C-alpha positions in Angstrom: -88.9 63.3 -95.1 -92.0 64.9 -96.6 -90.9 64.2 -100.1 -93.4 63.3 -102.9 -92.3 60.2 -104.8 -93.4 59.5 -108.3 -92.2 56.7 -110.5 -91.7 57.4 -114.2 -93.9 55.1 -116.3 -90.8 54.2 -118.3 -91.5 51.6 -121.0 -90.1 48.2 -119.9 -88.9 47.3 -123.4 -87.7 50.2 -125.5 -84.5 52.3 -125.9 -83.3 54.8 -123.4 -83.6 57.6 -125.9 -87.3 56.8 -126.4 -87.9 56.6 -122.7 -86.8 60.2 -122.3 -90.5 61.1 -123.1 -91.6 59.1 -120.1 -89.2 61.0 -117.8 -90.4 64.3 -119.3 -94.0 63.3 -118.5 -93.1 62.7 -114.9 -90.9 65.8 -114.4 -92.9 68.3 -116.4 -96.5 67.0 -116.1 -96.7 64.8 -113.0 -97.7 61.8 -115.2 -96.3 58.5 -114.0 -97.0 55.8 -111.5 -98.1 56.5 -107.9 -95.9 54.9 -105.4 -98.3 54.9 -102.5 -99.9 51.7 -101.0 -102.3 51.5 -104.0 -100.0 51.9 -107.1 -101.7 53.2 -110.2 -101.0 54.9 -113.4 -101.4 58.6 -113.2 -102.5 60.0 -116.6 -103.2 63.4 -118.0 -106.9 62.7 -117.4 -106.2 62.8 -113.6 -105.1 66.4 -113.9 -101.9 65.7 -112.0 -99.8 68.4 -110.3 -96.3 68.6 -111.8 -93.4 68.4 -109.4 -91.1 71.3 -108.6 -87.4 70.5 -108.1 -86.7 66.8 -108.4 -84.1 64.2 -107.3 -83.8 61.5 -109.9 -83.0 57.9 -109.0 -82.4 55.2 -111.6 -82.1 51.5 -111.1 -80.4 49.4 -113.8 -81.6 50.7 -117.2 -83.2 53.6 -115.3 -79.8 55.3 -114.9 -79.1 55.3 -118.7 -82.6 56.6 -119.2 -81.8 59.5 -116.9 -78.5 60.3 -118.6 -80.3 60.3 -121.9 -82.7 62.8 -120.5 -79.9 65.1 -119.3 -78.3 64.9 -122.8 -81.6 65.7 -124.5 -83.0 68.3 -122.1 -80.1 70.2 -120.4 -82.6 73.0 -119.8 -84.1 70.9 -117.0 -80.8 71.0 -115.0 -81.8 73.9 -112.8 -84.7 71.8 -111.4 -82.7 68.6 -110.9 -81.2 68.7 -107.4 -79.3 65.4 -107.8 -79.0 62.1 -109.6 -78.6 58.7 -107.8 -77.6 55.6 -109.7 -78.7 52.3 -108.1 -76.8 49.6 -109.8 -77.2 51.7 -112.9 -76.1 50.2 -116.3 -74.2 53.4 -117.2 -71.4 51.7 -119.0 -73.6 48.9 -120.4 -73.4 45.2 -119.6 -71.5 42.4 -121.1 -74.6 40.3 -120.5 -76.6 42.7 -122.7 -73.9 42.4 -125.4 -74.4 38.6 -125.5 -78.2 38.9 -125.5 -78.1 41.5 -128.3 -75.9 39.1 -130.4 -78.4 36.3 -129.7 -81.5 38.2 -130.8 -80.3 40.7 -133.4 -81.0 38.3 -136.4 -84.2 36.9 -135.1 -87.6 38.1 -136.6 -88.7 41.2 -134.8 -92.3 41.9 -133.8 -94.0 45.1 -132.8 -96.5 43.5 -130.5 -95.3 41.9 -127.3 -97.6 39.0 -127.8 -95.7 38.2 -131.1 -92.3 37.8 -129.5 -90.8 34.4 -130.0 -89.8 32.0 -127.2 -86.2 32.5 -128.1 -86.4 36.3 -127.4 -88.4 35.6 -124.2 -85.7 33.2 -123.0 -83.0 35.8 -123.5 -85.0 38.6 -121.9 -85.3 36.5 -118.7 -81.6 36.8 -118.3 -82.1 40.6 -117.6 -85.5 40.6 -115.9 -86.6 37.5 -114.0 -90.2 38.7 -113.6 -90.6 39.8 -117.2 -93.7 38.1 -118.5 -93.6 39.5 -122.0 -96.7 37.7 -123.2 -98.7 39.3 -120.4 -98.0 42.9 -121.4 -101.3 44.7 -122.2 -100.2 48.4 -122.3 -98.4 50.4 -124.9 -97.8 47.4 -127.0 -97.3 49.5 -130.2 -94.2 51.0 -128.5 -92.6 47.6 -127.9 -88.9 47.4 -129.1 -87.0 44.6 -127.6 -83.9 45.0 -129.9 -83.7 48.7 -129.3 -84.0 48.2 -125.5 -81.2 45.7 -125.4 -79.0 47.7 -127.8 -79.2 50.7 -125.5 -77.7 48.5 -122.8 -74.7 47.2 -124.8 -71.2 48.2 -123.8 -70.5 49.8 -127.2 -73.6 51.8 -127.2 -73.2 53.1 -123.7 -69.5 53.8 -124.1 -70.2 55.8 -127.2 -73.0 57.8 -125.3 -70.6 58.7 -122.4 -67.9 59.7 -124.8 -70.3 62.0 -126.7 -72.1 63.5 -123.8 -69.9 63.4 -120.7 -68.7 67.0 -121.1 -72.3 68.2 -121.4 -73.4 66.3 -118.4 -70.4 67.5 -116.4 -71.2 71.1 -117.3 -74.7 70.9 -115.9 -73.4 71.0 -112.3 -75.8 68.3 -111.0 -74.6 66.4 -108.0 -74.4 62.6 -108.7 -74.0 59.6 -106.4 -74.1 55.9 -107.0 -74.5 52.5 -105.3 -73.2 49.2 -106.7 -73.5 45.5 -105.8 -71.1 42.6 -105.6 -72.1 38.9 -105.4 -70.3 35.6 -105.1 -71.0 33.0 -107.8 -73.1 30.7 -105.6 -75.5 33.5 -104.8 -76.8 34.0 -108.3 -79.5 32.0 -110.1 -78.1 28.9 -111.8 -78.9 30.1 -115.3 -76.9 33.3 -114.6 -73.7 31.6 -113.5 -72.1 31.3 -116.9 -72.5 35.0 -117.4 -71.2 35.8 -113.9 -68.1 33.7 -114.6 -67.5 35.7 -117.8 -67.9 38.9 -115.8 -65.4 37.6 -113.2 -62.8 37.8 -115.9 -63.3 41.6 -116.0 -64.1 42.3 -112.3 -64.7 39.8 -109.6 -66.7 42.4 -107.7 -69.6 42.3 -110.1 -73.3 42.0 -109.4 -73.9 39.2 -112.0 -74.8 41.8 -114.7 -72.5 44.9 -114.1 -68.9 45.5 -113.1 -68.1 48.3 -110.7 -66.8 50.4 -113.5 -70.0 49.9 -115.6 -72.1 51.2 -112.7 -70.1 54.4 -112.3 -71.8 57.7 -113.2 -69.9 59.9 -115.7 -69.6 62.9 -113.4 -65.9 63.4 -112.7 -66.4 63.6 -108.9 -69.4 61.4 -108.5 -68.8 59.3 -105.3 -69.8 55.7 -104.8 -71.6 55.7 -101.5 -71.7 51.9 -101.0 -71.0 48.6 -102.6 -73.7 46.2 -101.3 -73.3 42.4 -100.8 -76.1 41.7 -103.3 -76.7 40.5 -106.9 -78.3 42.8 -109.4 -81.8 41.5 -109.0 -81.6 41.7 -105.2 -80.8 45.3 -105.5 -84.1 46.0 -107.2 -85.8 45.3 -103.8 
């Protein structure tokens, strides 16, 4: 369609509020990750061309990151033509609640290479390809606890309560997609969590219920519910 695509260089393990800076870099400065056949980090040294109007799409934690941007920078609304949530953790995740309670009292480390095996084990429940000990960029910004806390149901519910009126007032069209998976189509170590989610909504994607993936705009339509688990939807 002749659209330029740029991925925000959002930090994989810090809070949604702090990742607003990465979205600002992409929207205002053209700094991010190239999504052509040779993906690379585009920095200020590359003298990037900032985009004009933008359509924002957020998968999983990317959706809360986008909503945090809208709350912090409502002045960008005239340039944002729409927001798409792709299995976005808008209302948080019961899985994240459990992970947060598992790691909140463990020793915290600034550097990724100092993270304990207990934390790594819990992180794998959210991101199957997360090789935390292999991270070699932006290590000083690493904040596992902050990242997980920003995905908890209580944090996200509070955010929506505090900011839904502002977000609705911006007049940005919003659409979202969700997933639903049967128990036998999730990895074995996700099954207990999926069973717990089934108590809330049997049409869950192993990490989110349908309601948790709903964008806060009053008339934001869900365009599809895919037969897929949360990780499948990332592809």
